[in-house]
MIFIVEX-178093 format. One record per atom (N, C-alpha, C): residue in three letters; x, y, z. Coordinates in steps of 0.2 Angstrom, whole numbers, plus 2048, in hexadecimal, padded with zeros to 3 digits. Example, Ala and Ser with C-alpha at 12.3 -4.5 7.8 and 13.67 -1.06 7.14 Angstrom:
// MIFIVEX-178093
ALA8427E4827;ALA83E7EA827;ALA8427F0827;SER8407F5823;SER8447FB824;SER840800827;
***
This chain:
// MIFIVEX-178093
UNK4B7CAC1B5;UNK4BACB11B0;UNK4C0CAE1AD;UNK4C5CAB1B1;UNK4CBCA81AD;UNK4C9CA21A9;UNK4C4C9E1AB;UNK4C2C981A7;UNK4BFC9B1A1;UNK4BBCA01A1;UNK4B8CA319A;UNK4BDCA5195;UNK4C2CA8198;UNK4C8CAA193;UNK4CCCA5190;UNK4CDCA0195;UNK4D0C9A192;UNK4CCC9618D;UNK4C6C9618E;UNK4C1C93189;UNK4C1C96182;UNK4C1C9D183;UNK4C1CA117D;UNK4C8CA0179;UNK4CECA017D;UNK4D4C9E17A;UNK4D4C98176;UNK4D1C93179;UNK4D1C8C177;UNK4CDC8C170;UNK4C7C90170;UNK4C3C9016B;UNK4C6C93165;UNK4CAC99166;UNK4CEC9C161;UNK4D3C9715E;UNK4D7C94162;UNK4DCC8F15F;UNK4D8C8A15B;UNK4D3C8715D;UNK4CFC82159;UNK4CDC85152;UNK4CBC8C152;UNK4C9C8F14C;UNK4CFC90147;UNK4D5C9214A;UNK4DBC93146;UNK4DDC8C143;UNK4DDC87147;UNK4DEC80145;UNK4DAC7E13F;UNK4D3C80140;UNK4CEC7E13B;UNK4D0C81134;UNK4D1C88135;UNK4D3C8C12F;UNK4D9C8912B;UNK4DEC87130;UNK4E4C8512D;UNK4E3C7F129;UNK4DFC7A12C;UNK4DDC74128;UNK4D9C75122;UNK4D5C7A122;UNK4D1C7B11C;UNK4D5C7E117;UNK4DAC82119;UNK4DFC85114;UNK4E3C80111;UNK4E5C7B115;UNK4E9C76112;UNK4E5C7110D;UNK4DFC7010E;UNK4DAC6C10A;UNK4D7C6F104;UNK4D5C76105;UNK4D1C79100;UNK4D5C7F0FE;UNK4D4C810F8;UNK4D7C870F6;UNK4D4C8D0F9;UNK4D8C920FB;UNK4D6C990FE;UNK4D2C9D0F8;UNK4CCC9F0FB;UNK4C8CA30F6;UNK4CBCAA0F4;UNK4CBCAC0EF;UNK4CFCB20ED;UNK4CCCB80F0;UNK4C5CB70F3;UNK4C2CBD0F6;UNK4C6CBF0FC;UNK4C9CBA100;UNK4CCCBC107;UNK4D3CBC106;UNK4D6CC2108;UNK4DDCC3107;UNK4E1CC110E;UNK4E6CBD10E;UNK4E9CBA114;UNK4EBCC0119;UNK4EECC5117;UNK4F0CCB11C;UNK4EACCE11F;UNK4E4CCC11D;UNK4DECD0120;UNK4DCCCC126;UNK4DCCC5127;UNK4DACC212D;UNK4DFCBF131;UNK4E5CBE12F;UNK4EBCBB133;UNK4EDCC0138;UNK4EECC7137;UNK4EFCCB13D;UNK4EACCC141;UNK4E4CCB13F;UNK4DECCC143;UNK4DDCC6148;UNK4DFCC0146;UNK4DFCBB14A;UNK4E5CBB150;UNK4EACBD14E;UNK4F0CBE152;UNK4EECC4157;UNK4EBCC9155;UNK4E9CCE159;UNK4E4CCC15F;UNK4E0CC815C;UNK4DACC5161;UNK4DDCC1166;UNK4E2CBC164;UNK4E5CB8169;UNK4E9CBC16E;UNK4EDCC116C;UNK4F1CC5170;UNK4ECCC9175;UNK4E6CCB173;UNK4E2CCE177;UNK4DFCC917D;UNK4DECC317A;UNK4DBCBE17F;UNK4E0CBC184;UNK4E7CBC182;UNK4ECCBB187;UNK4EDCC018C;UNK4ECCC618A;UNK4EDCCC18E;UNK4E7CCC193;UNK4E1CCA191;UNK4DBCCA195;UNK4DCCC419A;UNK4DFCBF198;UNK4E0CB919D;UNK4E5CBB1A2;UNK4EBCBF1A0;UNK4F0CC11A5;UNK4EDCC61AA;UNK4E8CCA1A7;UNK4E5CCF1AC;UNK4E1CCB1B1;UNK4DDCC61AE;UNK4D9CC31B3;UNK4DDCBF1B8;UNK4E2CBC1B6;UNK4E7CB91BB;UNK4E9CBE1C1;UNK4EBCC41BE;UNK4EDCC91C3;UNK4E8CCB1C8;UNK4E2CCC1C5;UNK4DCCCD1C9;UNK4DBCC81CE;UNK4DBCC21CC;UNK4DACBC1D1;UNK4DFCBC1D6;UNK4E5CBD1D4;UNK4EBCBD1D9;UNK4E9CC31DE;UNK4E7CC91DC;UNK4E6CCE1E1;UNK4E0CCC1E5;UNK4DBCC91E2;UNK4D5CC71E6;UNK4D8CC21EC;UNK4DCCBD1EA;UNK4DECB81EE;UNK4E2CBB1F4;UNK4E7CC01F2;UNK4EBCC31F7;UNK4E7CC71FC;UNK4E1CCA1F9;UNK4DDCCE1FE;UNK4D9CC9203;UNK4D7CC4200;UNK4D4CBF204;UNK4D8CBC20A;UNK4DFCBA208;UNK4E3CB820D;UNK4E5CBD212;UNK4E5CC3210;UNK4E7CC9215;UNK4E1CCA21A;UNK4DBCC9217;UNK4D5CCA21B;UNK4D4CC4220;UNK4D6CBE21E;UNK4D6CB8222;UNK4DBCB9228;UNK4E1CBB226;UNK4E6CBC22B;UNK4E4CC2230;UNK4E1CC722E;UNK4DFCCC232;UNK4D9CCA237;UNK4D5CC6234;UNK4CFCC3238;UNK4D2CBE23D;UNK4D7CBA23B;UNK4DACB6240;UNK4DDCBA246;UNK4E1CBF244;UNK4E4CC3249;UNK4DFCC624E;UNK4DACC924B;UNK4D4CCC24F;UNK4D2CC7254;UNK4D0CC0251;UNK4CDCBB256;UNK4D2CBA25B;UNK4D9CB925A;UNK4DECB825F;UNK4DECBD264;UNK4DECC3262;UNK4DECC9266;UNK4D8CC926B;UNK4D2CC8268;UNK4CCCC726C;UNK4CCCC1271;UNK4CFCBB26E;UNK4CFCB6273;UNK4D4CB7279;UNK4DACBA277;UNK4DECBC27D;UNK4DBCC1282;UNK4D8CC627F;UNK4D4CCB283;UNK4CFCC8287;UNK4CBCC3284;UNK4C6CC0288;UNK4C9CBB28E;UNK4CECB828C;UNK4D2CB4291;UNK4D4CB8297;UNK4D8CBD295;UNK4DACC129B;UNK4D4CC429F;UNK4CFCC629C;UNK4C9CC82A0;UNK4C6CC32A4;UNK4C6CBD2A1;UNK4C3CB72A5;UNK4C7CB62AB;UNK4CECB62AA;UNK4D3CB52AF;UNK4D2CBA2B5;UNK4D1CC02B3;UNK4D0CC52B8;UNK4C9CC42BC;UNK4C4CC22B8;UNK4BECC12BB;UNK4BECBB2C0;UNK4C2CB62BE;UNK4C3CB02C2;UNK4C6CB22C9;UNK4CCCB62C8;UNK4D0CB82CE;UNK4CBCBC2D2;UNK4C8CC12CF;UNK4C3CC52D3;UNK4BECC12D7;UNK4BBCBC2D3;UNK4B6CB82D6;UNK4B9CB42DC;UNK4BFCB12DB;UNK4C2CAD2E0;UNK4C4CB22E6;UNK4C6CB82E5;UNK4C8CBC2EB;UNK4C1CBE2EF;UNK4BCCBF2EB;UNK4B5CC02EE;UNK4B3CBB2F2;UNK4B4CB42F0;UNK4B2CAE2F3;UNK4B6CAE2FA;UNK4BDCAF2F9;UNK4C1CAF2FF;UNK4BFCB4304;UNK4BDCB9302;UNK4BBCBF307;UNK4B4CBD30A;UNK4B0CBA306;UNK4A9CB8309;UNK4AACB230E;UNK4AFCAD30D;UNK4B0CA8311;UNK4B4CAA317;UNK4B6CB0318;UNK4BACB231E;UNK4C1CB231D;UNK4C4CB0317;UNK4CBCB1317;UNK4CDCB8315;UNK4D2CBA319;UNK4D3CC1318;UNK4DACC2315;UNK4DECBD315;UNK4E5CBE311;UNK4E7CB730F;UNK4ECCB730B;UNK4F0CB1309;UNK4F4CAE30F;UNK4F6CB2313;UNK4F9CB0319;UNK4F5CAB31D;UNK4EFCAD31E;UNK4EACA9322;UNK4E9CA231F;UNK4E8CA2318;UNK4E8C9C314;UNK4EEC98315;UNK4F4C9B315;UNK4FAC97316;UNK4FAC9431D;UNK4F8C98322;UNK4F9C95328;UNK4F4C9032A;UNK4EEC90327;UNK4E9C8B327;UNK4EBC85324;UNK4EDC8531E;UNK4F0C7F31B;UNK4F6C7C31F;UNK4FAC80321;UNK500C7E325;UNK4FDC7A32B;UNK4F8C7D32F;UNK4F5C79335;UNK4F2C73333;UNK4EEC7332D;UNK4EBC6C32B;UNK4F0C67329;UNK4F6C69326;UNK4FBC64324;UNK4FEC6232A;UNK500C6632F;UNK503C64335;UNK4FFC5F339;UNK4F8C60339;UNK4F4C5C33D;UNK4F4C55339;UNK4F3C55333;UNK4F3C4F32F;UNK4FAC4B330;UNK4FFC4E32F;UNK506C4B330;UNK506C48337;UNK504C4C33C;UNK504C4A343;UNK500C43344;UNK4FAC43341;UNK4F6C3D342;UNK4F9C3733F;UNK4FCC38339;UNK4FFC33335;UNK505C30339;UNK509C3533C;UNK50FC33340;UNK50DC2F346;UNK508C31349;UNK506C2D34F;UNK503C2634D;UNK500C26348;UNK4FDC1F345;UNK503C1B344;UNK508C1D340;UNK50EC1933E;UNK512C18344;UNK513C1C349;UNK516C1A34F;UNK513C15353;UNK50CC15353;UNK508C0F356;UNK50AC09352;UNK50AC0934C;UNK50BC03348;UNK512C00349;UNK517C05349;UNK51EC0334A;UNK51FC00351;UNK51BC03356;UNK51CC0035D;UNK519BF935D;UNK513BF835A;UNK510BF135A;UNK515BEC356;UNK517BEF351;UNK51CBEA34D;UNK522BE9351;UNK525BEE355;UNK52BBED359;UNK529BE835E;UNK523BE8361;UNK521BE4367;UNK521BDC364;UNK51EBDC35E;UNK51DBD535B;UNK524BD2359;UNK528BD6357;UNK52FBD4356;UNK533BD235C;UNK532BD6361;UNK535BD4368;UNK532BCD36A;UNK52BBCC36A;UNK528BC636C;UNK52BBC0368;UNK52BBC1361;UNK52DBBC35D;UNK535BBA35E;UNK539BC035F;UNK540BBE361;UNK541BBA367;UNK53DBBC36C;UNK53DBB8373;UNK53BBB1371;UNK536BB036D;UNK533BA936C;UNK539BA5368;UNK53CBA9364;UNK541BA5360;UNK547BA3364;UNK549BA8369;UNK54FBA736D;UNK54DBA1372;UNK546BA1375;UNK544B9C379;UNK544B95376;UNK542B9536F;UNK542B8F36C;UNK549B8C36B;UNK54EB91369;UNK555B8F368;UNK558B8C36F;UNK556B90374;UNK558B8D37B;UNK555B8637C;UNK54FB8537B;UNK54CB7F37C;UNK54FB79378;UNK551B7B371;UNK554B7636D;UNK55BB7536F;UNK55EB7A372;UNK565B79374;UNK565B7437B;UNK560B7637F;UNK55FB72385;UNK55DB6B383;UNK559B6A37E;UNK557B6337D;UNK55DB5F37A;UNK561B63376;UNK567B5F373;UNK56CB5D378;UNK56DB6237D;UNK571B61383;UNK56FB5B387;UNK568B5B389;UNK565B5638D;UNK566B4F389;UNK564B4F383;UNK565B4937F;UNK56CB4637F;UNK571B4B37E;UNK578B4837F;UNK57AB46385;UNK577B4938B;UNK579B46392;UNK575B3F393;UNK56FB3E390;UNK56CB38391;UNK570B3238D;UNK573B34387;UNK577B2F384;UNK57DB2E388;UNK580B3238B;UNK586B3138F;UNK584B2D395;UNK57EB2E398;UNK57CB2B39E;UNK57BB2339C;UNK578B22396;UNK577B1B394;UNK57DB17393;UNK582B1B391;UNK589B17390;UNK58DB17396;UNK58CB1B39B;UNK590B1B3A1;UNK58EB153A6;UNK594B123A8;UNK593B0C3AD;UNK594B0E3B4;UNK598B143B5;UNK59AB163BC;UNK594B1A3BF;UNK591B173C4;UNK58BB1A3C7;UNK58CB213C9;UNK592B233CC;UNK593B2A3CE;UNK593B2F3C8;UNK596B2C3C2;UNK596B303BC;UNK58FB313BA;UNK58BB2C3BA;UNK584B2C3B8;UNK580B313BC;UNK581B313C3;UNK57EB363C7;UNK580B3D3C5;UNK586B3E3C3;UNK589B453C1;UNK585B473BB;UNK584B423B6;UNK581B443B0;UNK57AB463B1;UNK576B423B6;UNK56FB433B7;UNK56FB4A3BB;UNK574B4C3BF;UNK574B533C2;UNK574B583BC;UNK578B573B7;UNK579B5C3B1;UNK572B5C3AE;UNK56FB573AD;UNK568B573AA;UNK563B5B3AE;UNK564B5A3B5;UNK55FB5E3B9;UNK561B653BA;UNK567B673B8;UNK569B6E3B8;UNK566B713B2;UNK565B6E3AD;UNK562B713A7;UNK55AB713A8;UNK557B6B3AB;UNK550B6B3AC;UNK54FB683B3;UNK54EB6C3B8;UNK54EB693BF;UNK547B653C0;UNK543B653BB;UNK53CB613BC;UNK53CB5B3B8;UNK542B593B6;UNK542B533B1;UNK541B4D3B6;UNK53BB4A3B5;UNK539B443B9;UNK53DB3E3B7;UNK53FB3D3B1;UNK543B373B0;UNK54AB383B3;UNK54DB3E3B2;UNK554B3F3B5;UNK554B3D3BD;UNK54EB403C0;UNK54EB3F3C7;UNK54DB373C9;UNK549B343C5;UNK548B2D3C6;UNK54EB293C5;UNK552B2A3BF;UNK558B263BE;UNK55DB283C3;UNK55EB2E3C5;UNK563B303CA;UNK561B2C3D1;UNK55BB2B3D2;UNK559B283D8;UNK55BB203D8;UNK55AB1D3D2;UNK55CB163D1;UNK564B163D2;UNK568B1A3CF;UNK56FB1A3D0;UNK571B1B3D7;UNK56DB1F3DB;UNK56FB203E2;UNK56DB1A3E6;UNK567B173E4;UNK565B113E7;UNK56AB0B3E6;UNK56EB0B3E1;UNK573B063DF;UNK579B073E4;UNK57AB0E3E5;UNK580B103EA;UNK57EB0F3F1;UNK578B0D3F3;UNK576B0C3FA;UNK573B123FD;UNK571B183F9;UNK56EB1E3FB;UNK567B1D3FA;UNK563B193FF;UNK55CB183FE;UNK558B1E400;UNK55AB21405;UNK556B27407;UNK557B2D402;UNK55CB2E3FF;UNK55DB333FA;UNK559B313F4;UNK559B2A3F2;UNK555B283EC;UNK54EB293EE;UNK54CB283F4;UNK545B293F6;UNK543B303F5;UNK547B343F7;UNK545B3C3F6;UNK545B3E3EF;UNK549B3B3EB;UNK549B3D3E4;UNK543B3A3E0;UNK541B343E3;UNK53BB313E0;UNK534B353E2;UNK534B373E8;UNK52FB3B3EA;UNK52EB423E6;UNK534B453E4;UNK534B4B3E0;UNK531B493D9;UNK533B443D6;UNK531B423D0;UNK52AB413D0;UNK527B3D3D5;UNK520B3C3D5;UNK51CB433D6;UNK51FB483DA;UNK51CB4E3DB;UNK51BB523D4;UNK520B513D0;UNK520B543C9;UNK51BB513C4;UNK51BB4A3C5;UNK517B463C0;UNK514B403C4;UNK50EB403C6;UNK50BB3B3C9;UNK509B353C5;UNK50AB353BF;UNK508B303BA;UNK50EB2C3B7;UNK514B2E3BA;UNK51AB2B3B7;UNK51BB243BB;UNK51AB1F3B8;UNK51AB183BC;UNK521B173BE;UNK527B183BB;UNK52DB173BD;UNK52FB1A3C4;UNK52CB203C5;UNK52DB243CB;UNK52AB203D1;UNK524B1D3D0;UNK522B193D6;UNK526B123D6;UNK528B0F3D1;UNK52CB093D1;UNK532B0B3D5;UNK536B103D4;UNK53CB123D7;UNK53BB143DE;UNK535B173E0;UNK534B183E7;UNK532B123EB;UNK52FB0D3E7;UNK52EB073EA;UNK535B033EC;UNK539B043E7;UNK540B003E9;UNK543B043EF;UNK543B0A3EF;UNK546B0E3F5;UNK543B0C3FB;UNK53CB0C3FB;UNK538B0A401;UNK53AB03403;UNK53BAFE3FF;UNK53CAF7400;UNK543AF7404;UNK548AFB401;UNK54FAFB404;UNK54FAFE40B;UNK54AB0340C;UNK54AB06413;UNK545B02418;UNK542AFC415;UNK53EAF841A;UNK537AFB41A;UNK535AFF416;UNK52EB02415;UNK52AAFD410;UNK529AF7413;UNK526AF240E;UNK51FAF340C;UNK51BAF5410;UNK514AF740E;UNK514AFC409;UNK517B0240A;UNK518B07406;UNK51AB053FF;UNK51FB013FF;UNK523AFE3F9;UNK51EAFA3F5;UNK51AAF63F8;UNK515AF23F4;UNK50FAF73F1;UNK50DAFC3F5;UNK508B013F2;UNK50BB043EC;UNK511B073ED;UNK514B0A3E7;UNK515B063E1;UNK517AFF3E2;UNK518AFB3DD;UNK511AF93D9;UNK50CAF93DD;UNK505AF73DB;UNK503AFD3D6;UNK505B033D9;UNK503B093D5;UNK507B0A3CE;UNK50DB083CE;UNK512B083C8;UNK50FB033C3;UNK50DAFD3C6;UNK50AAF83C1;UNK504AFA3BE;UNK4FFAFD3C2;UNK4F9B003BF;UNK4FAB053BA;UNK4FFB093BB;UNK500B0E3B6;UNK504B0B3B0;UNK508B063B1;UNK50CB033AB;UNK50CAFC3AC;UNK507AF83A9;UNK506AF13AB;UNK50DAED3A8;UNK510AF03A4;UNK516AEC3A1;UNK51BAEB3A7;UNK51BAEF3AC;UNK520AEE3B2;UNK51FAE83B6;UNK519AE43B5;UNK518ADE3B8;UNK51EAD93B7;UNK520AD93B1;UNK525AD43AE;UNK52CAD53B2;UNK52DADB3B4;UNK533ADD3B7;UNK533ADC3BF;UNK52EADB3C2;UNK52DADB3C9;UNK532AD53CC;UNK531ACF3C9;UNK535AC93CB;UNK53CACA3CA;UNK53EACE3C6;UNK546ACF3C4;UNK549AD43C8;UNK545AD83CC;UNK548ADE3CF;UNK54AADC3D6;UNK551ADC3D7;UNK554ADA3DE;UNK552ADE3E4;UNK54FAE43E3;UNK54DAE83E8;UNK547AE63EB;UNK543AE23E8;UNK53DADF3EA;UNK53DAD83ED;UNK543AD63EE;UNK544ACF3F1;UNK542ACF3F8;UNK542AD43FC;UNK540AD4403;UNK539AD4403;UNK535AD53FE;UNK52EAD53FE;UNK52BACF3FC;UNK52FACA3FA;UNK52CAC33F8;UNK527AC03FD;UNK529AC1403;UNK525ABE409;UNK51EAC140A;UNK51DAC7407;UNK517ACB409;UNK511AC9404;UNK50BAC7407;UNK506AC5404;UNK503ACA3FE;UNK504AD1400;UNK502AD63FB;UNK506AD63F5;UNK50DAD43F6;UNK511AD43F1;UNK510ACE3EC;UNK50EAC83EF;UNK50DAC23EC;UNK506AC33E8;UNK502AC73EA;UNK4FCAC83E6;UNK4FDACC3E0;UNK502AD03E0;UNK504AD43DA;UNK507ACF3D5;UNK50AACA3D7;UNK50DAC53D3;UNK509ABF3D1;UNK503ABF3D4;UNK4FEAB93D3;UNK4FCAB93CC;UNK4FAABE3C9;UNK4F7ABE3C2;UNK4FDABB3BD;UNK503ABD3BE;UNK508ABA3BA;UNK509AB33BB;UNK508AB03C1;UNK509AA93C3;UNK503AA53BF;UNK4FDAA83BF;UNK4F8AA53BC;UNK4F9AA43B4;UNK4FCAAA3B1;UNK4FDAA93AA;UNK502AA43A9;UNK507AA33AD;UNK50CA9E3AC;UNK509A973AD;
***
């Protein structure tokens, strides 16, 4: 409708312009008088404008009605949606309550107590498990601490014994050497080397029986230590136990063949030079020479 009116108005304007151009180019016929058609055209244009304005007002009213109807429809749908949602919620609540009743739950208090019991049970189980893990970890830490302390003590003892051996090697006084060996034995009573070297120092002081006793202790702790047999042989030779001395000397040489070279230089074995068994020990060396 509005487009038709606009088209009509455009057509009238074109006609007016056409007549105007014709008027300028060709003389007006004397049969048509100007006051007869000019007001007619103006009246026609005004009518068309009036119709166009009326059409616009009608279209505005129509648009307003449609917007109002759309808003009313949206409001109705919102109200229906809200109503349906509330009804659904009530239906869900009713269904849940019915299910709880069917399952045997009589009240929310019983639900809360059941949940509380389950939570307490789970917490108790987890607590016991973590306590067990913590106890195991604590035991491991205690064992590791004891191992570390033991290792530190062993390192300290080793350093102390090493220092005492250094002092004993530099000491020339036999009594002081024996004192140092006693300190080593205080740290480690089963130190075979300390027992053997102490027996050697005692033998130099003329304490052959004491030296023999210490040599026996060293052999009891380590039966493969050649110097212990060597030292016992020296003590036995000093005490006149020549056969025993030769046997121990032979055992020492069997365990450590390098000791053969030291037999001839050992003053404690001078009393054994007349014994045939002692000479047999030296015989391989004589053949080599």
